[in-house]
DRENZA-307376 format. One record per residue (C-alpha): residue number from 0; residue in one letter; z, x, y. Coordinates in Angstrom, 2 decimals, decimal comma. Layout:
N
NUM; A; Z; X; Y
...
This chain:
95
0; M; 50,06; 23,00; 11,87
1; F; 50,45; 26,40; 13,53
2; L; 46,68; 26,89; 13,35
3; A; 46,10; 23,48; 14,95
4; H; 48,40; 24,53; 17,78
5; E; 46,58; 27,85; 18,24
6; V; 43,07; 26,40; 18,04
7; G; 43,90; 23,55; 20,39
8; D; 43,53; 20,54; 18,11
9; W; 46,81; 19,11; 19,44
10; R; 46,70; 15,87; 21,40
11; V; 50,06; 16,04; 23,11
12; P; 51,19; 14,33; 26,29
13; S; 52,54; 16,79; 28,82
14; P; 54,88; 14,69; 30,94
15; E; 56,72; 16,46; 33,71
16; D; 59,97; 14,78; 32,70
17; L; 60,40; 16,57; 29,37
18; A; 63,52; 18,72; 29,31
19; D; 61,85; 21,27; 27,00
20; E; 58,07; 21,23; 26,60
21; D; 58,28; 23,28; 23,39
22; A; 60,37; 20,50; 21,80
23; L; 57,15; 18,63; 21,04
24; Y; 55,81; 21,57; 19,07
25; D; 59,16; 22,25; 17,40
26; G; 59,55; 18,60; 16,37
27; V; 56,34; 18,54; 14,33
28; R; 57,64; 20,03; 11,10
29; A; 57,90; 19,11; 7,46
30; S; 61,52; 17,95; 7,66
31; N; 60,51; 15,21; 10,14
32; V; 57,69; 13,76; 8,01
33; K; 58,44; 10,14; 7,02
34; D; 55,21; 9,13; 5,29
35; V; 52,32; 10,86; 3,51
36; E; 48,96; 9,18; 2,95
37; V; 46,34; 10,79; 0,74
38; H; 42,70; 10,06; 1,59
39; D; 39,47; 11,22; -0,05
40; D; 38,86; 13,90; 2,55
41; G; 42,37; 14,84; 3,58
42; V; 46,07; 14,11; 3,93
43; L; 47,78; 12,23; 6,77
44; L; 51,40; 13,07; 7,59
45; I; 53,34; 10,65; 9,81
46; G; 56,77; 11,34; 11,25
47; A; 59,20; 11,09; 14,12
48; F; 61,79; 13,18; 15,94
49; D; 64,05; 12,99; 18,99
50; V; 63,12; 14,64; 22,27
51; A; 65,09; 15,01; 25,52
52; V; 63,56; 13,31; 28,57
53; V; 64,84; 14,09; 32,06
54; T; 66,29; 11,07; 33,86
55; D; 67,69; 12,72; 36,99
56; Y; 67,75; 16,03; 38,83
57; I; 70,97; 16,66; 40,75
58; R; 70,66; 19,28; 43,45
59; G; 73,17; 22,07; 43,48
60; S; 75,67; 22,72; 46,24
61; W; 77,84; 25,62; 47,23
62; H; 80,50; 24,59; 44,68
63; H; 78,37; 23,00; 41,93
64; P; 75,27; 24,32; 40,18
65; P; 72,17; 22,12; 39,89
66; E; 72,26; 19,68; 37,00
67; V; 69,65; 17,91; 34,92
68; K; 70,53; 14,63; 33,19
69; T; 68,57; 13,72; 30,08
70; R; 68,29; 10,93; 27,54
71; R; 67,01; 11,05; 23,96
72; E; 63,75; 9,32; 23,09
73; E; 61,94; 9,09; 19,79
74; A; 58,58; 10,84; 19,60
75; F; 56,06; 10,01; 16,88
76; F; 53,46; 12,33; 15,42
77; S; 50,58; 12,28; 12,99
78; V; 48,97; 15,30; 11,38
79; M; 45,59; 14,89; 9,67
80; F; 44,61; 17,70; 7,33
81; E; 40,92; 17,54; 6,47
82; W; 39,12; 19,68; 3,94
83; D; 35,68; 19,83; 5,65
84; D; 34,46; 23,22; 6,89
85; G; 37,22; 25,17; 5,19
86; G; 39,97; 22,82; 6,32
87; Y; 41,58; 22,03; 9,66
88; A; 44,37; 19,93; 11,11
89; T; 44,46; 17,50; 14,01
90; V; 47,85; 16,66; 15,49
91; E; 48,77; 13,75; 17,79
92; V; 52,19; 13,34; 19,40
93; E; 53,25; 10,32; 21,45
94; F; 56,47; 8,73; 22,64
């Protein structure tokens, strides 16, 4: 999965309202896998995790620092490991 991230085989939405953009990469890990499907030419991992989405930006004032309000949403991912050409992974994340 790290190699897929480095090579650029990640299909990940990049919404401006994510509280932490790295949360999408951190959420795709083995502990979040819910289902494994074995195919002739590879393995498909399917899973889900929670991600924080910004709902409101509150401007700061002299007495109060700026604040960001968030809500939790479930993000879904699929990782396809294929054995062609030495093996590679394609990752899709959506929510």
